[in-house]
Backbone as numpy.savetxt, mean C-alpha at the origin, in Angstrom:
# Nx Ny Nz CAx CAy CAz Cx Cy Cz
17.13 -13.79 9.31 18.25 -13.06 9.90 17.86 -11.61 10.14
18.26 -11.06 11.28 17.99 -9.67 11.59 19.18 -8.83 11.16
18.92 -7.76 10.40 19.97 -6.91 9.92 20.15 -5.72 10.85
21.38 -5.52 11.33 21.68 -4.46 12.26 22.64 -3.47 11.64
22.51 -2.20 11.99 23.55 -1.24 11.67 23.96 -0.58 12.97
24.70 0.48 12.90 25.27 1.05 14.12 24.21 1.64 15.07
22.99 1.85 14.60 21.99 2.43 15.50 20.92 1.43 15.91
20.88 0.23 15.35 19.90 -0.71 15.84 19.26 -1.59 14.80
18.11 -2.14 15.17 17.43 -3.15 14.39 16.68 -2.55 13.20
16.77 -3.25 12.07 16.03 -2.87 10.87 15.29 -4.09 10.35
14.24 -3.89 9.57 13.49 -5.04 9.03 14.32 -5.81 8.02
13.91 -7.05 7.76 14.59 -7.81 6.71 13.67 -8.10 5.52
12.44 -7.58 5.57 11.61 -7.62 4.36 10.65 -6.43 4.36
10.25 -6.03 3.16 9.37 -4.88 2.99 8.28 -5.21 1.98
7.07 -4.76 2.26 6.00 -4.76 1.26 6.03 -3.38 0.63
6.45 -3.30 -0.62 6.71 -2.01 -1.25 5.54 -1.46 -2.07
4.46 -2.18 -2.18 3.32 -1.68 -2.94 2.54 -2.84 -3.53
1.53 -2.49 -4.31 1.13 -1.15 -4.70 -0.03 -0.67 -3.85
-0.23 0.63 -3.84 -1.35 1.22 -3.14 -2.67 0.70 -3.71
-3.62 0.38 -2.83 -4.93 -0.15 -3.19 -4.84 -1.49 -3.92
-3.89 -2.33 -3.46 -3.74 -3.67 -4.04 -3.79 -4.73 -2.94
-4.47 -4.43 -1.86 -4.63 -5.40 -0.79 -3.48 -5.48 0.18
-2.58 -4.50 0.19 -1.39 -4.59 1.04 -1.72 -4.39 2.52
-2.76 -3.61 2.82 -3.13 -3.44 4.23 -3.64 -4.75 4.81
-4.49 -5.45 4.07 -4.95 -6.76 4.52 -3.76 -7.72 4.65
-2.86 -7.68 3.67 -1.69 -8.56 3.73 -0.87 -8.29 4.98
-0.71 -7.04 5.35 0.02 -6.68 6.58 -0.58 -7.42 7.78
-1.91 -7.37 7.91 -2.54 -7.98 9.08 -2.53 -9.50 9.00
-2.59 -10.07 7.81 -2.51 -11.53 7.69 -1.12 -12.02 8.10
-0.09 -11.34 7.63 1.28 -11.74 7.97 1.55 -11.55 9.46
0.96 -10.53 10.03 1.20 -10.23 11.44 0.67 -11.33 12.36
-0.23 -12.17 11.87 -0.75 -13.27 12.68 0.25 -14.43 12.80
1.19 -14.50 11.87 2.14 -15.61 11.85 3.12 -15.50 13.01
3.29 -16.55 13.79 4.17 -16.47 14.97 5.64 -16.22 14.65
6.05 -16.46 13.42 7.45 -16.25 13.05 7.67 -14.93 12.31
6.62 -14.11 12.24 6.71 -12.84 11.52 6.36 -11.70 12.46
7.20 -10.66 12.45 6.90 -9.42 13.16 6.63 -8.34 12.13
5.43 -7.74 12.21 5.10 -6.63 11.34 5.13 -5.33 12.12
5.74 -4.33 11.56 5.82 -3.01 12.17 4.43 -2.55 12.61
4.27 -2.08 13.85 2.94 -1.66 14.32 2.40 -0.45 13.57
3.26 0.33 12.95 2.83 1.44 12.08 2.70 0.88 10.68
1.48 0.88 10.13 1.27 0.19 8.86 1.94 0.88 7.67
2.21 2.18 7.78 2.90 2.86 6.68 3.89 3.89 7.22
5.05 3.47 7.68 6.02 4.44 8.20 6.65 5.32 7.12
6.77 4.79 5.89 7.25 5.56 4.73 8.68 6.08 4.88
9.48 5.45 5.73 10.82 5.95 6.02 11.69 6.04 4.77
11.72 4.98 3.99 12.61 4.97 2.83 12.14 5.89 1.70
10.90 6.34 1.79 10.42 7.33 0.83 10.92 8.73 1.16
11.06 9.02 2.47 11.29 10.41 2.87 12.40 10.59 3.90
13.34 9.69 3.97 14.42 9.82 4.95 15.07 11.20 4.89
15.13 11.85 6.06 15.82 13.13 6.17 15.12 14.31 5.54
13.88 14.14 5.08 13.18 15.21 4.38 12.14 15.89 5.27
11.82 17.13 4.93 10.69 17.85 5.53 9.54 17.77 4.52
8.39 17.34 4.97 7.27 17.14 4.06 6.31 18.32 4.09
5.93 18.77 2.90 5.02 19.90 2.79 3.93 19.61 1.73
3.44 18.38 1.71 2.36 18.06 0.77 1.14 18.90 1.13
0.43 19.36 0.11 -0.63 20.33 0.37 -1.99 19.94 -0.21
-2.16 18.69 -0.61 -3.47 18.25 -1.07 -4.42 18.03 0.10
-5.71 17.88 -0.16 -6.66 17.59 0.92 -6.27 16.34 1.69
-6.18 16.46 3.00 -5.81 15.32 3.83 -4.33 15.06 3.93
-3.51 15.80 3.18 -2.07 15.53 3.16 -1.35 15.96 4.44
-1.96 16.82 5.24 -1.32 17.24 6.48 -1.03 16.05 7.39
-1.91 15.05 7.34 -1.71 13.86 8.16 -0.45 13.12 7.73
-0.20 13.06 6.42 1.02 12.44 5.91 2.24 13.21 6.37
2.19 14.54 6.25 3.31 15.37 6.68 3.66 15.14 8.14
2.62 14.91 8.95 2.82 14.75 10.38 3.28 13.34 10.76
2.78 12.34 10.06 2.98 10.96 10.52 4.17 10.26 9.89
4.67 10.71 8.76 5.78 10.01 8.09 7.02 9.99 8.99
7.66 8.84 9.05 8.89 8.68 9.83 10.07 9.05 8.93
10.85 10.05 9.34 11.94 10.51 8.47 13.32 10.36 9.08
13.42 9.92 10.33 14.74 9.71 10.94 14.97 8.23 11.18
16.21 7.82 11.02 16.56 6.41 11.19 16.33 5.96 12.62
16.63 6.82 13.59 16.45 6.45 14.99 14.97 6.19 15.30
14.10 7.06 14.79 12.67 6.87 15.02 12.17 5.62 14.32
12.69 5.36 13.14 12.30 4.16 12.39 12.69 2.90 13.16
13.90 2.90 13.69 14.37 1.73 14.44 13.50 1.44 15.65
12.99 2.48 16.28 12.17 2.29 17.47 10.87 1.54 17.16
10.43 1.60 15.92 9.21 0.90 15.54 9.35 -0.61 15.67
10.58 -1.09 15.70 10.82 -2.54 15.75 11.35 -3.00 17.11
11.13 -2.17 18.13 11.63 -2.53 19.47 10.88 -3.72 20.05
9.73 -4.05 19.50 8.97 -5.18 20.01 9.39 -6.53 19.46
10.36 -6.54 18.56 10.82 -7.81 17.98 11.40 -8.70 19.07
11.01 -9.98 19.03 11.54 -10.93 20.01 12.33 -12.02 19.27
11.69 -13.14 18.97 12.40 -14.23 18.31 11.90 -14.46 16.88
11.15 -13.52 16.34 10.61 -13.68 14.99 11.74 -13.74 13.95
11.57 -14.59 12.97 12.58 -14.75 11.92 12.44 -13.69 10.84
11.20 -13.34 10.50 10.94 -12.37 9.45 10.42 -11.08 10.09
11.08 -9.97 9.79 10.74 -8.68 10.38 10.41 -7.73 9.23
9.17 -7.23 9.20 8.78 -6.48 8.02 7.94 -5.25 8.29
7.74 -4.50 7.26 6.82 -3.37 7.28 6.26 -3.15 5.89
5.15 -2.39 5.86 4.43 -2.15 4.61 4.28 -0.66 4.37
4.85 -0.19 3.25 4.68 1.20 2.82 4.56 1.20 1.30
3.34 1.27 0.76 3.17 1.21 -0.69 3.84 2.35 -1.46
4.18 3.43 -0.77 4.86 4.53 -1.46 6.25 4.14 -1.96
6.84 3.07 -1.38 8.19 2.67 -1.78 8.27 2.29 -3.26
7.17 1.78 -3.82 7.21 1.29 -5.19 7.53 2.40 -6.19
7.07 3.61 -5.92 7.18 4.64 -6.94 7.95 5.89 -6.53
8.31 6.03 -5.24 9.06 7.21 -4.83 10.49 7.09 -5.36
11.01 8.12 -6.01 12.28 8.03 -6.75 13.48 7.54 -5.95
13.58 7.92 -4.67 14.78 7.60 -3.89 14.64 6.34 -3.03
13.45 5.76 -3.01 13.19 4.66 -2.07 14.09 3.45 -2.32
14.21 3.02 -3.56 14.99 1.81 -3.85 16.45 1.98 -3.43
17.05 3.13 -3.71 18.44 3.36 -3.34 18.61 3.41 -1.82
17.66 4.01 -1.12 17.74 4.07 0.34 17.62 2.69 0.96
16.70 1.88 0.42 16.56 0.51 0.92 17.85 -0.26 0.69
18.42 -0.14 -0.49 19.67 -0.82 -0.82 20.80 -0.39 0.11
20.81 0.88 0.47 21.86 1.40 1.36 21.72 0.85 2.77
20.51 0.86 3.31 20.31 0.50 4.71 20.15 -1.01 4.93
19.44 -1.68 4.04 19.21 -3.13 4.19 19.42 -3.80 2.83
20.67 -3.92 2.41 20.98 -4.41 1.06 20.49 -5.82 0.77
20.27 -6.62 1.81 19.81 -8.00 1.60 18.32 -8.17 1.87
17.61 -7.06 1.92 16.18 -7.13 2.21 15.42 -7.91 1.14
14.37 -8.60 1.57 13.44 -9.23 0.64 12.29 -8.26 0.40
11.86 -8.18 -0.84 10.86 -7.20 -1.24 9.64 -7.89 -1.83
8.46 -7.45 -1.40 7.20 -8.01 -1.90 6.40 -6.89 -2.56
6.00 -7.11 -3.80 5.15 -6.16 -4.51 3.87 -6.87 -4.93
2.74 -6.29 -4.60 1.44 -6.81 -5.04 0.87 -5.81 -6.04
0.59 -6.28 -7.24 0.16 -5.39 -8.31 -1.29 -5.69 -8.70
-2.02 -4.64 -8.96 -3.43 -4.75 -9.32 -3.66 -4.10 -10.68
-4.62 -4.61 -11.43 -4.99 -3.95 -12.68 -4.95 -2.44 -12.46
-4.09 -1.71 -13.18 -3.89 -0.29 -12.88 -5.13 0.57 -13.06
-6.05 0.12 -13.90 -7.31 0.86 -14.08 -8.17 0.71 -12.83
-8.33 -0.53 -12.37 -9.11 -0.78 -11.16 -8.45 -0.15 -9.94
-7.12 -0.18 -9.92 -6.38 0.42 -8.81 -6.63 1.92 -8.74
-6.59 2.57 -9.90 -6.80 4.01 -9.97 -8.21 4.38 -9.48
-9.21 3.62 -9.93 -10.59 3.91 -9.53 -10.79 3.64 -8.05
-10.14 2.59 -7.53 -10.23 2.29 -6.11 -9.61 3.40 -5.27
-8.48 3.96 -5.73 -7.86 5.07 -5.01 -8.78 6.29 -5.01
-9.42 6.54 -6.14 -10.38 7.64 -6.22 -11.52 7.43 -5.22
-12.05 6.20 -5.15 -13.14 5.91 -4.22 -12.68 6.06 -2.77
-11.41 5.71 -2.49 -10.87 5.87 -1.14 -10.84 7.35 -0.74
-10.33 8.20 -1.64 -10.29 9.63 -1.34 -11.70 10.20 -1.19
-12.63 9.70 -2.00 -14.02 10.13 -1.89 -14.60 9.67 -0.56
-14.33 8.42 -0.22 -14.78 7.86 1.06 -14.30 8.70 2.24
-13.06 9.18 2.15 -12.46 9.95 3.25 -12.87 11.42 3.23
-13.67 11.80 2.23 -14.15 13.17 2.17 -13.20 14.16 1.55
-12.12 13.66 0.92 -11.10 14.56 0.36 -11.26 14.81 -1.13
-11.83 13.87 -1.86 -12.03 14.03 -3.30 -13.44 14.54 -3.55
-13.53 15.70 -4.18 -14.83 16.33 -4.41 -15.27 16.24 -5.87
-14.38 15.82 -6.75 -14.65 15.84 -8.18 -15.06 14.46 -8.69
-15.51 14.41 -9.93 -15.75 13.13 -10.59 -14.41 12.49 -10.92
-14.40 11.20 -11.15 -13.17 10.50 -11.49 -12.57 11.07 -12.77
-13.42 11.33 -13.74 -12.93 11.84 -15.03 -12.28 13.21 -14.88
-12.90 14.09 -14.09 -12.32 15.42 -13.88 -11.03 15.33 -13.07
-10.99 14.43 -12.10 -9.78 14.25 -11.30 -8.61 13.77 -12.18
-8.89 12.90 -13.14 -7.85 12.44 -14.05 -7.31 13.61 -14.88
-8.20 14.48 -15.30 -7.77 15.64 -16.09 -6.86 16.56 -15.28
-7.09 16.63 -13.97 -6.32 17.53 -13.12 -5.13 16.86 -12.44
-4.90 15.58 -12.74 -3.86 14.85 -12.02 -2.49 15.51 -12.14
-2.07 15.82 -13.35 -0.75 16.41 -13.54 -0.64 17.75 -12.81
-1.68 18.56 -12.88 -1.69 19.84 -12.18 -1.55 19.64 -10.67
-2.30 18.70 -10.13 -2.24 18.43 -8.69 -0.84 18.02 -8.25
-0.24 17.07 -8.96 1.08 16.58 -8.58 2.14 17.67 -8.71
2.04 18.49 -9.75 2.99 19.59 -9.92 2.85 20.62 -8.81
1.67 20.69 -8.23 1.43 21.65 -7.15 1.54 21.00 -5.78
2.31 19.92 -5.72 2.74 19.29 -4.46 1.62 18.62 -3.68
0.62 18.10 -4.39 -0.28 17.16 -3.73 0.48 15.84 -3.61
0.18 15.06 -2.61 0.96 13.84 -2.36 0.72 12.80 -3.46
1.59 11.79 -3.48 1.60 10.76 -4.51 0.27 10.03 -4.65
-0.50 9.96 -3.56 -1.77 9.23 -3.59 -2.79 9.82 -4.53
-2.57 11.07 -4.94 -3.48 11.70 -5.89 -3.08 11.40 -7.33
-2.02 10.63 -7.51 -1.60 10.25 -8.85 -2.31 8.99 -9.30
-3.58 9.09 -9.57 -4.38 7.92 -9.91 -3.76 7.14 -11.07
-3.35 7.84 -12.11 -2.70 7.17 -13.24 -1.23 6.92 -12.96
-0.56 7.90 -12.40 0.89 7.83 -12.18 1.31 6.57 -11.44
0.55 6.17 -10.45 0.94 5.03 -9.62 0.78 3.69 -10.32
0.14 3.68 -11.49 -0.15 2.42 -12.17 0.87 1.98 -13.19
1.96 2.72 -13.35 2.98 2.32 -14.32 4.01 1.42 -13.63
3.60 0.17 -13.41 4.37 -0.74 -12.58 5.73 -1.11 -13.17
5.79 -1.36 -14.46 7.07 -1.72 -15.07 8.09 -0.62 -14.86
7.66 0.61 -15.04 8.54 1.75 -14.83 8.98 1.84 -13.38
8.06 1.66 -12.45 8.38 1.81 -11.03 9.23 0.66 -10.49
9.09 -0.52 -11.09 9.88 -1.67 -10.64 11.33 -1.62 -11.13
11.57 -0.85 -12.16 12.90 -0.86 -12.79 14.05 -0.60 -11.82
13.98 0.41 -10.92 15.10 0.61 -9.99 15.35 -0.58 -9.08
14.29 -1.28 -8.68 14.45 -2.45 -7.81 15.09 -3.61 -8.57
14.67 -3.80 -9.80 15.23 -4.88 -10.61 16.69 -4.60 -10.95
17.07 -3.34 -10.96 18.46 -2.96 -11.22 19.33 -3.13 -9.98
18.81 -2.77 -8.82 19.61 -2.73 -7.59 19.62 -4.05 -6.82
18.56 -4.85 -6.95 18.42 -6.05 -6.13 18.44 -7.31 -6.99
18.99 -8.38 -6.42 18.94 -9.68 -7.08 17.47 -10.09 -7.21
17.13 -10.66 -8.34 15.74 -11.02 -8.60 15.20 -12.04 -7.61
16.09 -12.83 -7.00 15.65 -13.80 -6.01 15.15 -13.13 -4.74
15.45 -11.85 -4.59 15.03 -11.10 -3.40 13.71 -10.37 -3.62
13.14 -10.50 -4.80 11.91 -9.76 -5.13 10.79 -10.75 -5.47
9.69 -10.63 -4.78 8.51 -11.45 -5.05 7.41 -10.54 -5.57
7.02 -10.75 -6.82 5.97 -9.93 -7.43 4.71 -10.78 -7.56
3.65 -10.33 -6.93 2.37 -11.04 -6.93 1.30 -10.17 -7.56
0.19 -10.79 -7.91 -0.95 -10.06 -8.45 -2.09 -10.06 -7.44
-2.77 -8.96 -7.38 -3.97 -8.84 -6.53 -4.96 -9.95 -6.88
-5.03 -10.28 -8.17 -5.92 -11.36 -8.62 -5.59 -12.69 -7.95
-4.30 -12.91 -7.64 -3.90 -14.16 -7.00 -4.58 -14.31 -5.65
-4.69 -13.22 -4.91 -5.34 -13.27 -3.60 -6.83 -13.52 -3.73
-7.43 -12.99 -4.79 -8.86 -13.19 -4.98 -9.18 -14.64 -5.33
-8.33 -15.24 -6.16 -8.58 -16.60 -6.63 -8.09 -17.65 -5.64
-6.87 -17.48 -5.12 -6.26 -18.49 -4.23 -5.55 -17.80 -3.07
-6.31 -17.26 -2.13 -5.67 -16.49 -1.05 -4.69 -17.29 -0.20
-5.05 -18.52 0.18 -4.15 -19.29 1.04 -2.91 -19.73 0.28
-3.06 -20.16 -0.97 -1.91 -20.57 -1.77 -0.95 -19.39 -1.99
-1.51 -18.20 -2.15 -0.68 -17.01 -2.33 0.08 -16.68 -1.05
-0.61 -16.80 0.09 0.08 -16.58 1.37 1.17 -17.62 1.59
0.91 -18.87 1.20 1.93 -19.91 1.34 3.17 -19.57 0.54
2.96 -18.99 -0.63 4.10 -18.57 -1.46 4.92 -17.49 -0.76
4.20 -16.57 -0.10 4.90 -15.52 0.65 5.66 -16.12 1.83
5.04 -17.06 2.53 5.70 -17.70 3.66 6.98 -18.41 3.22
6.92 -19.08 2.08 8.13 -19.75 1.56 9.20 -18.73 1.24
8.79 -17.64 0.65 9.73 -16.57 0.29 10.41 -16.00 1.53
9.65 -15.89 2.62 10.19 -15.35 3.86 10.86 -16.41 4.73
10.80 -17.67 4.29 11.43 -18.79 4.99 10.87 -18.99 6.39
9.54 -18.93 6.47 8.84 -19.25 7.71 7.91 -20.42 7.42
7.31 -20.95 8.46 6.41 -22.10 8.31 5.28 -21.76 7.35
5.25 -22.44 6.21 4.27 -22.10 5.18 2.92 -22.75 5.39
2.79 -23.59 6.39 1.52 -24.27 6.65 0.60 -23.48 7.57
1.06 -22.34 8.04 0.25 -21.55 8.97 -1.00 -21.01 8.27
-2.13 -21.04 8.96 -3.41 -20.61 8.38 -3.93 -19.39 9.14
-3.67 -18.19 8.66 -4.19 -17.00 9.33 -5.68 -16.81 9.06
-6.31 -16.01 9.88 -7.71 -15.65 9.66 -7.75 -14.56 8.59
-8.37 -14.87 7.44 -8.44 -13.91 6.34 -9.88 -13.48 6.06
-10.74 -13.56 7.06 -12.15 -13.23 6.85 -12.38 -11.73 6.70
-11.52 -10.93 7.31 -11.75 -9.48 7.31 -10.90 -8.80 6.25
-11.50 -7.95 5.43 -10.79 -7.19 4.42 -10.59 -5.76 4.93
-9.35 -5.32 4.90 -9.01 -4.02 5.47 -8.97 -2.93 4.41
-9.30 -1.71 4.82 -9.16 -0.51 3.99 -9.92 -0.62 2.67
-11.15 -1.09 2.72 -11.93 -1.21 1.49 -12.38 0.17 1.01
-12.51 0.31 -0.29 -12.93 1.58 -0.89 -14.39 1.52 -1.29
-14.99 2.68 -1.41 -16.37 2.75 -1.85 -16.88 4.18 -1.77
-18.04 4.40 -2.33 -18.68 5.71 -2.32 -19.66 5.75 -1.15
-19.55 6.74 -0.27 -20.48 6.81 0.86 -21.90 7.13 0.41
-22.86 6.39 0.95 -24.27 6.63 0.61 -24.73 7.97 1.18
-24.32 8.27 2.41 -24.66 9.54 3.07 -23.34 10.19 3.46
-22.90 11.17 2.68 -21.55 11.72 2.86 -21.36 12.41 4.21
-22.36 13.16 4.66 -22.20 13.89 5.92 -22.02 12.91 7.08
-22.84 11.86 7.13 -22.73 10.87 8.19 -21.38 10.16 8.11
-20.99 9.79 6.88 -19.74 9.07 6.72 -18.55 9.92 7.17
-18.57 11.21 6.80 -17.47 12.10 7.19 -17.41 12.26 8.70
-18.56 12.34 9.35 -18.59 12.46 10.81 -17.98 11.24 11.48
-18.31 10.04 10.95 -17.75 8.81 11.49 -16.25 8.75 11.24
-15.82 9.21 10.07 -14.40 9.22 9.74 -13.62 10.12 10.70
-14.15 11.30 10.98 -13.47 12.23 11.90 -13.43 11.66 13.31
-14.52 11.03 13.73 -14.56 10.43 15.06 -13.55 9.30 15.18
-13.48 8.47 14.13 -12.53 7.36 14.15 -11.09 7.87 14.22
-10.78 8.94 13.48 -9.43 9.51 13.52 -9.11 10.09 14.89
-10.11 10.69 15.54 -9.90 11.21 16.89 -9.57 10.09 17.85
-10.27 8.98 17.71 -10.02 7.83 18.58 -8.63 7.26 18.35
-8.17 7.33 17.09 -6.84 6.81 16.76 -5.76 7.49 17.61
-5.92 8.79 17.88 -4.93 9.52 18.66 -5.06 9.26 20.15
-6.13 8.54 20.55 -6.30 8.19 21.95 -5.66 6.85 22.29
-5.12 6.16 21.30 -4.52 4.87 21.57 -3.42 5.02 22.62
-3.22 4.02 23.50 -3.96 2.75 23.58 -5.19 2.82 24.48
-5.63 4.05 24.79 -6.70 4.20 25.77 -8.08 3.89 25.20
-8.27 4.13 23.91 -9.57 3.87 23.31 -9.79 2.37 23.16
-10.93 1.86 23.60 -11.20 0.42 23.46 -11.21 -0.01 21.99
-10.62 -1.15 21.72 -10.58 -1.66 20.35 -11.99 -1.88 19.82
-12.90 -2.30 20.69 -14.27 -2.55 20.28 -14.91 -1.29 19.71
-14.63 -0.13 20.33 -15.20 1.13 19.86 -14.74 1.43 18.43
-13.46 1.24 18.18 -12.92 1.50 16.85 -13.50 0.52 15.82
-13.64 -0.73 16.22 -14.18 -1.73 15.30 -15.65 -1.45 14.95
-16.42 -1.00 15.93 -17.83 -0.69 15.70 -17.96 0.46 14.71
-17.18 1.52 14.91 -17.22 2.66 14.00 -16.81 2.26 12.59
-15.79 1.44 12.48 -15.31 1.01 11.17 -16.38 0.19 10.45
-17.05 -0.69 11.18 -18.07 -1.53 10.56 -19.28 -0.72 10.12
-19.64 0.32 10.90 -20.75 1.19 10.50 -20.39 1.92 9.22
-19.15 2.39 9.14 -18.69 3.06 7.93 -18.77 2.15 6.72
-18.31 0.94 6.88 -18.27 -0.01 5.76 -19.67 -0.29 5.23
-20.66 -0.39 6.12 -22.02 -0.68 5.68 -22.62 0.46 4.86
-22.06 1.66 5.04 -22.58 2.80 4.32 -21.90 3.07 2.99
-21.10 2.11 2.52 -20.39 2.29 1.25 -21.02 1.47 0.14
-20.97 2.00 -1.06 -21.35 1.21 -2.23 -20.31 1.45 -3.32
-20.18 0.51 -4.25 -19.17 0.60 -5.29 -19.82 0.85 -6.65
-19.70 2.06 -7.16 -20.25 2.35 -8.49 -19.40 1.70 -9.57
-19.97 1.55 -10.74 -19.22 1.01 -11.88 -18.43 2.11 -12.57
-17.26 1.75 -13.05 -16.44 2.69 -13.80 -17.02 2.88 -15.19
-17.13 4.13 -15.61 -17.63 4.46 -16.93 -16.84 3.73 -18.02
-17.56 3.12 -18.98 -16.92 2.31 -20.01 -15.93 3.12 -20.84
-16.30 4.32 -21.20 -15.41 5.15 -22.02 -14.15 5.53 -21.25
-14.31 5.77 -19.97 -13.14 6.09 -19.14 -12.20 4.90 -19.05
-12.76 3.71 -18.87 -11.94 2.50 -18.83 -11.18 2.33 -20.15
-11.87 2.57 -21.24 -11.25 2.43 -22.56 -10.08 3.38 -22.72
-10.25 4.62 -22.28 -9.16 5.61 -22.36 -7.98 5.20 -21.49
-8.27 4.68 -20.31 -7.19 4.28 -19.41 -6.45 3.05 -19.93
-7.14 2.18 -20.64 -6.44 1.04 -21.25 -5.37 1.53 -22.21
-5.69 2.56 -22.97 -4.70 3.13 -23.90 -3.53 3.74 -23.14
-3.82 4.36 -22.01 -2.77 4.97 -21.20 -1.79 3.92 -20.67
-2.32 2.79 -20.21 -1.50 1.79 -19.53 -1.01 0.65 -20.42
-1.48 0.54 -21.63 -1.21 -0.64 -22.45 0.29 -0.92 -22.61
1.07 0.06 -22.94 2.50 -0.15 -23.17 3.19 -0.65 -21.91
2.86 -0.06 -20.78 3.49 -0.48 -19.51 3.04 -1.89 -19.13
1.78 -2.22 -19.36 1.29 -3.56 -19.04 2.02 -4.61 -19.87
2.22 -4.35 -21.15 2.93 -5.29 -22.01 4.38 -5.45 -21.55
4.97 -4.38 -21.07 6.34 -4.46 -20.54 6.36 -5.25 -19.24
5.36 -5.06 -18.42 5.27 -5.80 -17.15 5.12 -7.29 -17.41
4.37 -7.67 -18.43 4.24 -9.08 -18.79 5.61 -9.73 -18.97
6.52 -9.03 -19.63 7.86 -9.56 -19.87 8.63 -9.71 -18.56
8.43 -8.77 -17.65 9.16 -8.79 -16.38 8.71 -9.95 -15.51
7.41 -10.13 -15.37 6.90 -11.15 -14.45 6.57 -12.46 -15.15
6.70 -12.45 -16.50 6.46 -13.66 -17.30 5.07 -14.24 -17.04
4.07 -13.35 -17.09 2.69 -13.77 -16.92 1.81 -13.03 -17.91
0.75 -13.68 -18.32 -0.21 -13.11 -19.27 -1.11 -12.13 -18.52
-1.09 -10.87 -18.93 -1.92 -9.84 -18.30 -2.96 -9.29 -19.26
-3.28 -10.07 -20.28 -4.24 -9.61 -21.29 -5.60 -9.28 -20.69
-5.94 -9.91 -19.58 -7.22 -9.63 -18.93 -7.31 -8.18 -18.47
-6.15 -7.58 -18.18 -6.13 -6.19 -17.76 -6.49 -5.24 -18.92
-6.40 -5.75 -20.15 -6.66 -4.92 -21.32 -8.02 -5.22 -21.95
-8.82 -6.01 -21.25 -10.16 -6.32 -21.74 -11.19 -5.49 -21.04
-12.41 -5.47 -21.61 -13.52 -4.74 -20.97 -13.94 -5.42 -19.68
């Protein structure tokens, strides 16, 4: 069912998070389904910042300030391409933890279906660090960045710099569990996609009440993180790719794909320091145990080496 208000069309499902838990790939997999329309803007962030002026000041945050959709009219225009699709959705991982997002969603689309994909918060934090490093914005070691996290957030760096903050899933889910019927919330684990990607997608299709037998192409993984082998070259490719993004739809898709693939080949994934992992387990243990009760699943693997 399409939900309408006095100004137009709104989505009937949202992917609310978590950041660095495979949600970008999920967006593109769902978009292949003939009965699903996915917002062409992968992160409009409307319910995070409705009616607000953004002044985030961390490295790379100017792009967020510029691109976030903050008016209802502009948000509605993102869905003007909807035709006969049954499920209409968008993906903004900031919804999971931004304080006002759940209430805004409840106000505008009270019957919305919500999908949350959760990843081991330690791995998620390190992946976010690698993403910022990949993009040329993080200059510090992971350990030093963790030490400065509270300072950065207090000084108005955007939420993406909250490597630890974003991993308290039980805390962040609480407003949604309070405001929405549990039948409207589907909580999945990133591990589910790694072990049984098609079965996990089928579960999502059932939740969205579309044909669950559809088989999308899942060969390509989007928005992968890693440490650039040659930082100067990687940064140059990143800047070029961003320039091409503003040329859409004039820039050939092949050009963008070639640049992206060159970037990916230049990434490697370092191992997380054992002592750092141990410290982060202590940070997240209480929230993980609480999350186990919420989703009724054993998450002890998240607390192991």
